[in-house]
N, C-alpha and C positions, 0 to 999 in steps of 0.2 A: 653392546644390544642382547635384546631379551631373546629367546626363542620362540618362536610362532605358536607352541601351545602359550605358552606363559601369557604371550600378548592377547590370546584371542579369550583366554578366563581373563586379563584384566580388562576387554570388553567388555564382557560378558556381564562382569562384575558393575561398570561401570553404566552399563547401558540398563540395568538393572533401577540405579538410583533413579532413572529420569523419572518425572512426573507427567504423564501423559494428559491434555485437556479432556474433559468430557464431551459428550458430544453435543450436549446442549450449550457448553461455552466454545466448540468450536462453532456451530450455525450463529450464536451470536455475535460473533466476534466476526465471523463472514458476514452478517446480515450488516453491521455495522462501518467494515466496511465498503462494501457495495453504494450505502446509505450515502456515506462521505465522499467517495468518489463523486456520484450526482450531484450531492450540492457543489462539490468544487468544480466538475465542469460547466456547470450551470453559472455559476458566480464567473469564472473566466471568462464563457461566451458570452455572459455581459459585459463585461470590462473591456474586450476585443471590440465587442460594437459599439460600445460607449466612443470607445478610442478612435477607431476608425468613422464614426459618422462628425465624431472634432473633425478628424482631419482631413474629412471630406468638405467640411462645410467651413473651413478653413484654406481649402484650397479654390475651393468654388469662389470663394470672397475676392481673392488676390488673384486668381485665374483666369 
């Protein structure tokens, strides 16, 4: 097991290799995630509405 000082040096070395995204990349990615979440929410809402309407129609037909 490495000593704590050596471990911290290794961690700093590895963190320095990280390529951080630019502000523009973060904003673009966040925007895409929000848009996709909204689109999927609408899609699943419509699917739910369709299934619910179909089941209500079937149940009123036989009930």
